[in-house]
C-alpha positions as protocol buffer text, in pm:
chain_id: "A"
residue {
  index: 1
  type: UNK
  ca { x: 3482 y: -2783 z: -592 }
}
residue {
  index: 2
  type: UNK
  ca { x: 3175 y: -2650 z: -772 }
}
residue {
  index: 3
  type: UNK
  ca { x: 2931 y: -2481 z: -559 }
}
residue {
  index: 4
  type: UNK
  ca { x: 2606 y: -2644 z: -549 }
}
residue {
  index: 5
  type: UNK
  ca { x: 2207 y: -2567 z: -378 }
}
residue {
  index: 6
  type: UNK
  ca { x: 2204 y: -2735 z: -161 }
}
residue {
  index: 7
  type: UNK
  ca { x: 2542 y: -2651 z: 19 }
}
residue {
  index: 8
  type: UNK
  ca { x: 2352 y: -2352 z: 127 }
}
residue {
  index: 9
  type: UNK
  ca { x: 2104 y: -2586 z: 273 }
}
residue {
  index: 10
  type: UNK
  ca { x: 1733 y: -2687 z: 219 }
}
residue {
  index: 11
  type: UNK
  ca { x: 1590 y: -2371 z: 272 }
}
residue {
  index: 12
  type: UNK
  ca { x: 1669 y: -2103 z: -60 }
}
residue {
  index: 13
  type: UNK
  ca { x: 1516 y: -2325 z: -304 }
}
residue {
  index: 14
  type: UNK
  ca { x: 1240 y: -2294 z: -56 }
}
residue {
  index: 15
  type: UNK
  ca { x: 982 y: -2123 z: -351 }
}
residue {
  index: 16
  type: UNK
  ca { x: 619 y: -1869 z: -248 }
}
residue {
  index: 17
  type: UNK
  ca { x: 378 y: -2175 z: -361 }
}
residue {
  index: 18
  type: UNK
  ca { x: 618 y: -2411 z: -82 }
}
residue {
  index: 19
  type: UNK
  ca { x: 602 y: -2186 z: 133 }
}
residue {
  index: 20
  type: UNK
  ca { x: 186 y: -2202 z: 162 }
}
residue {
  index: 21
  type: UNK
  ca { x: 148 y: -2505 z: 97 }
}
residue {
  index: 22
  type: UNK
  ca { x: 383 y: -2628 z: 351 }
}
residue {
  index: 23
  type: UNK
  ca { x: 130 y: -2334 z: 566 }
}
residue {
  index: 24
  type: UNK
  ca { x: -147 y: -2454 z: 533 }
}
residue {
  index: 25
  type: UNK
  ca { x: -25 y: -2816 z: 548 }
}
residue {
  index: 26
  type: UNK
  ca { x: 25 y: -2717 z: 927 }
}
residue {
  index: 27
  type: UNK
  ca { x: -240 y: -2475 z: 984 }
}
residue {
  index: 28
  type: UNK
  ca { x: -559 y: -2624 z: 833 }
}
residue {
  index: 29
  type: UNK
  ca { x: -524 y: -2949 z: 612 }
}
residue {
  index: 30
  type: UNK
  ca { x: -333 y: -3168 z: 902 }
}
residue {
  index: 31
  type: UNK
  ca { x: -553 y: -3114 z: 1192 }
}
residue {
  index: 32
  type: UNK
  ca { x: -888 y: -3126 z: 1005 }
}
residue {
  index: 33
  type: UNK
  ca { x: -737 y: -3460 z: 801 }
}
residue {
  index: 34
  type: UNK
  ca { x: -679 y: -3570 z: 1202 }
}
residue {
  index: 35
  type: UNK
  ca { x: -965 y: -3456 z: 1373 }
}
residue {
  index: 36
  type: UNK
  ca { x: -1200 y: -3637 z: 1090 }
}
residue {
  index: 37
  type: UNK
  ca { x: -996 y: -3970 z: 1104 }
}
residue {
  index: 38
  type: UNK
  ca { x: -1134 y: -3938 z: 1462 }
}
residue {
  index: 39
  type: UNK
  ca { x: -1409 y: -3870 z: 1430 }
}
residue {
  index: 40
  type: UNK
  ca { x: -1553 y: -4246 z: 1507 }
}
residue {
  index: 41
  type: UNK
  ca { x: -1332 y: -4296 z: 1794 }
}
residue {
  index: 42
  type: UNK
  ca { x: -1443 y: -4274 z: 2158 }
}
residue {
  index: 43
  type: UNK
  ca { x: -1230 y: -3970 z: 2265 }
}
residue {
  index: 44
  type: UNK
  ca { x: -1414 y: -3620 z: 2299 }
}
residue {
  index: 45
  type: UNK
  ca { x: -1403 y: -3322 z: 2103 }
}
residue {
  index: 46
  type: UNK
  ca { x: -1110 y: -3140 z: 2300 }
}
residue {
  index: 47
  type: UNK
  ca { x: -879 y: -3497 z: 2299 }
}
residue {
  index: 48
  type: UNK
  ca { x: -895 y: -3520 z: 1887 }
}
residue {
  index: 49
  type: UNK
  ca { x: -868 y: -3161 z: 1790 }
}
residue {
  index: 50
  type: UNK
  ca { x: -578 y: -3175 z: 2027 }
}
residue {
  index: 51
  type: UNK
  ca { x: -441 y: -3550 z: 1894 }
}
residue {
  index: 52
  type: UNK
  ca { x: -539 y: -3423 z: 1531 }
}
residue {
  index: 53
  type: UNK
  ca { x: -291 y: -3094 z: 1581 }
}
residue {
  index: 54
  type: UNK
  ca { x: 22 y: -3230 z: 1807 }
}
residue {
  index: 55
  type: UNK
  ca { x: 15 y: -3584 z: 1607 }
}
residue {
  index: 56
  type: UNK
  ca { x: 290 y: -3816 z: 1463 }
}
residue {
  index: 57
  type: UNK
  ca { x: 446 y: -3630 z: 1170 }
}
residue {
  index: 58
  type: UNK
  ca { x: 735 y: -3450 z: 1101 }
}
residue {
  index: 59
  type: UNK
  ca { x: 988 y: -3721 z: 1104 }
}
residue {
  index: 60
  type: UNK
  ca { x: 752 y: -3950 z: 898 }
}
residue {
  index: 61
  type: UNK
  ca { x: 787 y: -3701 z: 602 }
}
residue {
  index: 62
  type: UNK
  ca { x: 1145 y: -3660 z: 621 }
}
residue {
  index: 63
  type: UNK
  ca { x: 1170 y: -3985 z: 583 }
}
residue {
  index: 64
  type: UNK
  ca { x: 869 y: -4139 z: 304 }
}
residue {
  index: 65
  type: UNK
  ca { x: 1039 y: -3806 z: 106 }
}
residue {
  index: 66
  type: UNK
  ca { x: 1415 y: -3978 z: 204 }
}
residue {
  index: 67
  type: UNK
  ca { x: 1303 y: -4255 z: 31 }
}
residue {
  index: 68
  type: UNK
  ca { x: 1098 y: -4225 z: -227 }
}
residue {
  index: 69
  type: UNK
  ca { x: 1411 y: -3941 z: -400 }
}
residue {
  index: 70
  type: UNK
  ca { x: 1626 y: -4300 z: -281 }
}
residue {
  index: 71
  type: UNK
  ca { x: 1409 y: -4541 z: -470 }
}
residue {
  index: 72
  type: UNK
  ca { x: 1291 y: -4378 z: -843 }
}
residue {
  index: 73
  type: UNK
  ca { x: 1492 y: -4053 z: -1028 }
}
residue {
  index: 74
  type: UNK
  ca { x: 1123 y: -3940 z: -1119 }
}
residue {
  index: 75
  type: UNK
  ca { x: 1165 y: -3696 z: -867 }
}
residue {
  index: 76
  type: UNK
  ca { x: 1538 y: -3570 z: -980 }
}
residue {
  index: 77
  type: UNK
  ca { x: 1456 y: -3273 z: -1150 }
}
residue {
  index: 78
  type: UNK
  ca { x: 1221 y: -3095 z: -807 }
}
residue {
  index: 79
  type: UNK
  ca { x: 1430 y: -3298 z: -517 }
}
residue {
  index: 80
  type: UNK
  ca { x: 1584 y: -2963 z: -411 }
}
residue {
  index: 81
  type: UNK
  ca { x: 1245 y: -2822 z: -416 }
}
residue {
  index: 82
  type: UNK
  ca { x: 1066 y: -3136 z: -266 }
}
residue {
  index: 83
  type: UNK
  ca { x: 1334 y: -3069 z: 41 }
}
residue {
  index: 84
  type: UNK
  ca { x: 1243 y: -2683 z: 53 }
}
residue {
  index: 85
  type: UNK
  ca { x: 923 y: -2750 z: 113 }
}
residue {
  index: 86
  type: UNK
  ca { x: 894 y: -3063 z: 351 }
}
residue {
  index: 87
  type: UNK
  ca { x: 1207 y: -2911 z: 545 }
}
residue {
  index: 88
  type: UNK
  ca { x: 972 y: -2589 z: 544 }
}
residue {
  index: 89
  type: UNK
  ca { x: 660 y: -2748 z: 734 }
}
residue {
  index: 90
  type: UNK
  ca { x: 819 y: -2973 z: 988 }
}
residue {
  index: 91
  type: UNK
  ca { x: 1084 y: -2693 z: 1106 }
}
residue {
  index: 92
  type: UNK
  ca { x: 836 y: -2424 z: 1224 }
}
residue {
  index: 93
  type: UNK
  ca { x: 625 y: -2665 z: 1284 }
}
residue {
  index: 94
  type: UNK
  ca { x: 810 y: -2816 z: 1531 }
}
residue {
  index: 95
  type: UNK
  ca { x: 914 y: -2531 z: 1637 }
}
residue {
  index: 96
  type: UNK
  ca { x: 521 y: -2454 z: 1699 }
}
residue {
  index: 97
  type: UNK
  ca { x: 403 y: -2779 z: 1864 }
}
residue {
  index: 98
  type: UNK
  ca { x: 670 y: -2660 z: 2060 }
}
residue {
  index: 99
  type: UNK
  ca { x: 573 y: -2375 z: 2207 }
}
residue {
  index: 100
  type: UNK
  ca { x: 215 y: -2439 z: 2228 }
}
residue {
  index: 101
  type: UNK
  ca { x: 183 y: -2830 z: 2325 }
}
residue {
  index: 102
  type: UNK
  ca { x: 203 y: -2702 z: 2671 }
}
residue {
  index: 103
  type: UNK
  ca { x: -68 y: -2568 z: 2699 }
}
residue {
  index: 104
  type: UNK
  ca { x: -293 y: -2876 z: 2486 }
}
residue {
  index: 105
  type: UNK
  ca { x: -231 y: -3070 z: 2805 }
}
residue {
  index: 106
  type: UNK
  ca { x: -298 y: -2838 z: 3046 }
}
residue {
  index: 107
  type: UNK
  ca { x: -522 y: -3089 z: 3301 }
}
residue {
  index: 108
  type: UNK
  ca { x: -915 y: -2873 z: 3236 }
}
residue {
  index: 109
  type: UNK
  ca { x: -1070 y: -2734 z: 3521 }
}
residue {
  index: 110
  type: UNK
  ca { x: -1425 y: -2682 z: 3612 }
}
residue {
  index: 111
  type: UNK
  ca { x: -1497 y: -3042 z: 3499 }
}
residue {
  index: 112
  type: UNK
  ca { x: -1757 y: -3176 z: 3792 }
}
residue {
  index: 113
  type: UNK
  ca { x: -1579 y: -3452 z: 3816 }
}
């Protein structure tokens, strides 16, 4: 049986540029885009921030990548790198959000109501 890079999992194909993109997506780009998207809503700044940081992502990214790779051969040459970047982005995001979610949903004290 021929050994393929994918046999070792997704992350060995991750270039440092992909890791940088993943970190920027998790820490800055996605929260900023989510916050900006909620600016016209009735939510206060804290609610917008929590929604922007903890909003839906991850599984959707995996779905969209699988759909794109399954419906076009346009990305075949970069498929392993794309899988690595998406996996690198989703896995730390899930861990980070799992660890910090309890802080975000903690009731506020001293609100005067």
